N, C-alpha and C positions, 0 to 999 in steps of 0.2 A: 756897337755893343748893345745889348737887348736892355741892360740895366739903365741907360740912360733914358730909354723910352717909357720907363715905369713898369717894365715886365719882369718877372721872376725867370731865372735860368730854370730849364727843366732838365734834371739829372735823374740817372737811374738807380743813384745810391741811396742808401737810409741817412744820409748826411742830415744832421741837425742843421735846420735852416739858419739858427742863429751862427752857428760857426760859419756857415756859407757866407751871411751877411758879414761877418766880422773879417773873415778871409778878403773878400772883395773891397771892403772900405780901409783896410790896411794896405792892401796892394795899390789902392789909388793913391793913398795919402804918399806911400812910399816914391811913386812916380812923380806925382807934383814936387816932393822935395827935392828928388833928384834932378828935376828939370829947372829948379829954382837957381838962377846964377848968382844971386847975392849969399855972402857967406856969414853967418852969425855965430857968435860965442858958443851956443850949446847945441848946434847943428850935429856934432857928433854923438851928443846924448839922445837926440831925437831919433837919429838912423839906428843907434843901437837898441832902443827900447821898440821901435817900431819892428826891426828885426826879431826881437822876442816875442812880440805880439803875432808876428806871422808864423812863428815856430808852434807858439802855443795853439794858433788857429790849425795848423797841420796836424797836429798831435791828437786832436779830436776834441773832447771837452775840457775847455781850459778851467784852472782854479779863478774862481772870481775875485778874491783878494789879491792875486797876482794880476790879473786884468786891471783892475781899478789902480793898481800901484803904476803899472806901466804906462796906463792912460794919463796919469797925475803927472809922471816925469815927461811925457810926450807934450802933454798941454802947457806944463812950464818951461820946456825947450823952445816951443814953437809958438806960444800964445800970442806974442806980440807982432808975429808976421802975417799980416793981413792977407796976403794971396794964399796962405794955408788955411785960414780959417774954415770954409766949407769943408774941406777934407778933414779935418780935426773934428768937426762937428758930426761927420758920417762916422767917424771912429768912435765917438762918444756915443752915439746913438747905438751902435752895435755893441759895444760893450753893456750898456743899460738893457739891451734884450735879456741878458744872463740874469737881471734882477739884482736885489742887494745882496752883499754878503752877509753870511751868519752872524750875529753880534756874539762875540765870546767875553761877554762880561760878568761881573759878579753879580748876584741878584741885590737889588738895593735893600740897604738897611731901612726899617721901618723907623720912624722916629718914636723915641719913648715918650709917651705921654706924660711919665711921672718925672721925666728930666727938665731940671729948671724949676721944678715947684718947690 
């Protein structure tokens, strides 16, 4: 596989490279998880969220808040399984390529200088 040598795959499509990176990282972690003989309590959650991440990557440009939510669930589910740490880190790095989600918060209220006087 070329990725293991640090080379980028060559594609003839106009696919967003961030999506390709996400798809590759998720696929790798799914394979690592499937090959892991040990069972752990939240394995099903990790498998479900990795499937959701794979579907988002296959669908084109994913929604950043949903990406981050799935990443958080995967990290919580497999965070203590050291054999999956590298794969999880690669998925996190791929999600980070999409940047921060927009913040939907109300504008801050300014302190009233006359309050408390």
